[in-house]
C-alpha positions in Angstrom: -16.9 5.8 -34.8 -13.6 5.2 -32.9 -13.7 4.6 -29.2 -11.4 6.7 -27.0 -9.9 5.6 -23.8 -8.2 7.9 -21.3 -6.3 6.7 -18.3 -6.1 9.5 -15.8 -3.6 8.7 -13.1 -3.5 10.7 -9.9 -0.3 10.2 -8.0 0.4 11.9 -4.7 3.6 13.9 -4.2 4.5 11.2 -1.5 5.0 8.3 -3.8 5.1 5.9 -0.8 1.3 6.1 -1.0 -0.7 4.5 -3.8 -2.5 6.7 -6.3 -5.6 6.1 -8.4 -6.1 5.4 -12.1 -9.4 6.4 -13.5 -10.4 4.8 -16.8 -12.6 6.9 -19.1 -14.2 5.4 -22.2 -15.6 8.1 -24.5 -15.4 10.5 -21.6 -17.4 8.3 -19.2 -15.8 6.9 -16.0 -15.8 3.1 -16.3 -13.2 1.9 -13.7 -10.9 3.0 -10.9 -7.8 1.1 -9.9 -5.2 1.5 -7.2 -1.8 2.3 -8.9 1.8 2.6 -7.7 4.1 5.2 -9.4 7.0 4.9 -7.1 10.4 4.1 -8.6 13.1 2.2 -6.8 15.2 5.4 -6.4 13.1 6.4 -3.4 10.5 9.0 -2.7 10.7 12.6 -3.7 11.4 14.3 -7.1 13.3 11.4 -8.6 11.4 11.4 -11.9 14.5 12.4 -13.9 16.5 9.4 -12.4 17.2 6.8 -15.1 17.5 3.3 -13.8 19.0 0.3 -15.4 16.7 -2.8 -15.1 18.3 -5.5 -13.0 21.0 -3.2 -11.6 20.3 -2.4 -8.0 23.0 0.3 -8.0 21.1 2.3 -10.7 17.5 2.5 -9.4 14.8 4.1 -11.5 13.0 7.2 -10.4 9.3 7.8 -9.9 6.9 7.8 -12.8 7.2 11.2 -14.5 4.0 13.3 -14.6 2.7 14.4 -18.0 0.9 13.1 -21.0 1.7 9.9 -22.8 0.5 8.2 -26.0 0.1 4.4 -26.1 2.0 3.0 -29.1 1.1 -0.6 -28.2 0.1 -3.3 -25.9 2.6 -6.1 -25.5 2.8 -9.6 -24.1 4.7 -10.3 -20.9 5.2 -14.0 -21.5 8.9 -13.5 -22.0 9.2 -11.2 -19.0 9.8 -12.0 -15.4 6.2 -12.8 -14.2 7.0 -11.7 -10.7 8.0 -8.2 -11.9 5.5 -7.8 -14.8 2.7 -10.2 -14.2 1.1 -12.5 -16.8 -1.5 -10.1 -18.4 0.5 -7.9 -20.7 2.0 -4.5 -20.5 1.0 -1.1 -22.0 3.9 0.8 -23.5 4.0 4.6 -22.8 5.4 7.2 -25.1 5.9 10.7 -23.5 4.2 13.6 -25.2 4.3 16.5 -22.7 5.2 17.6 -19.2 7.9 16.0 -17.0 7.5 12.8 -19.0 8.8 14.5 -22.1 11.6 16.3 -20.2 12.6 13.0 -18.7 12.8 11.5 -22.2 14.4 14.4 -24.0 16.8 15.6 -21.4 17.5 12.6 -19.2 17.0 9.8 -21.7 14.4 8.0 -19.7 12.5 5.5 -21.8 10.8 2.1 -21.6 8.0 3.3 -19.2 5.0 0.9 -19.0 1.9 0.1 -17.2 2.1 -3.5 -15.9 1.2 -5.8 -13.1 3.5 -7.9 -10.9 3.4 -9.8 -7.7 2.4 -8.1 -4.5 5.1 -7.2 -2.0 5.8 -9.4 0.9 7.4 -6.4 2.7 5.2 -4.7 5.3 6.7 -1.3 4.3 4.6 -1.2 1.1 1.2 -1.5 2.8 0.5 2.2 1.9 1.0 1.2 -1.7 -1.7 -1.5 -1.3 1.0 -4.1 -1.4 2.2 -2.9 -4.9 5.9 -3.0 -5.2 8.0 -0.1 -6.6 9.2 -0.3 -10.2 12.0 1.4 -12.2 9.5 4.2 -13.0 6.6 2.3 -14.5 3.0 2.3 -13.3 2.1 -0.9 -11.5 -1.4 -2.3 -11.0 -2.3 -5.5 -9.2 -2.3 -8.5 -11.6 -6.1 -8.8 -11.3 -6.6 -5.1 -12.1 -4.1 -5.3 -15.0 -6.0 -8.3 -16.4 -9.3 -6.3 -16.1 -7.8 -3.2 -17.8 -6.4 -5.2 -20.7 -9.8 -6.9 -21.1 -11.6 -3.6 -21.0 -9.3 -2.2 -23.7 -9.7 -5.4 -25.8 -13.5 -5.2 -25.5 -13.5 -1.8 -27.1 -11.7 -3.4 -30.1 -8.8 -1.0 -30.1 -6.1 -3.5 -30.3 -5.3 -3.9 -33.9 -1.5 -3.6 -33.5 -2.0 0.1 -32.8 -3.6 1.5 -29.7 -3.7 5.1 -30.9 -7.0 5.8 -29.3 -5.6 5.5 -25.8 -4.0 8.3 -23.9 -2.5 8.4 -20.5 -2.3 11.5 -18.3 -0.3 11.3 -15.0 -0.7 14.1 -12.6 0.0 15.1 -9.0 -3.4 16.6 -8.2 -1.8 18.9 -5.6 0.7 20.4 -8.1 -0.7 20.0 -11.6 -3.9 20.2 -13.4 -5.3 19.4 -16.9 -4.7 22.8 -18.4 -1.0 22.9 -17.8 1.8 22.0 -15.5 3.6 24.1 -12.9 5.5 27.2 -14.1 8.8 25.2 -13.6 8.0 23.3 -16.8 9.1 25.1 -20.0 6.2 26.0 -22.3 7.2 23.5 -25.0 6.7 20.7 -22.6 3.4 21.8 -21.0 0.4 19.6 -21.1 -2.6 21.1 -23.0 -6.1 19.8 -23.4 
C-alpha cells in the first residue's frame, strides 16, 4: 500500500507574516512547520510577478496559491547554501489555482520548498527570521531537514515523489473545495 503525504500550507494575505505548513501522512497530522511564502517583489497580490534569480531589479512575487504535484526531491549541494540550505529542495509543479495561472499565463516556474539561512534583518521577525525568496516556500534549515527525513522514512523517494501533494491556500480567501470566483473554472482546485 502506497503512503500519501499532503503538505497543506496556510499563508496569510499579509505575506510579511509567516504561515504554517501542516504535514499529513495518510490523512493524519504528523508535523507543523512555520513557513514563509513571501517573494522579494513585496507584499500584496504579487504571485504573477516572475523574478529572475540573482537579478535584484526583477524580484519574484509571492508563492502562488493552488495545488502542486511534487515531481522530485533534489540535492542542494550545488546551490548557494545561504539561499537554499544544505538539506535538499522539493520541486513543485503547478496543477490548479493561481499556481497554474502563474505558470500558464505568466510563465512562472521553478518553484520549490527549501531551507536557507535565517535573516539578520529585524524586519523579518514576523516571518520567524525566514527570509523572502523569489516565490518559493522557505522553511528553517532544521525544519527542512526534518521534512526531508519524514518523507524519506515513508520510502517515497525512488526518483519519483508522486505520492506527495502540496496545497497552498490563504485560509481567509480560499478553501479546499475551490478557489475564489476570480479564478477561471479550468484552474480551480478540487478535492
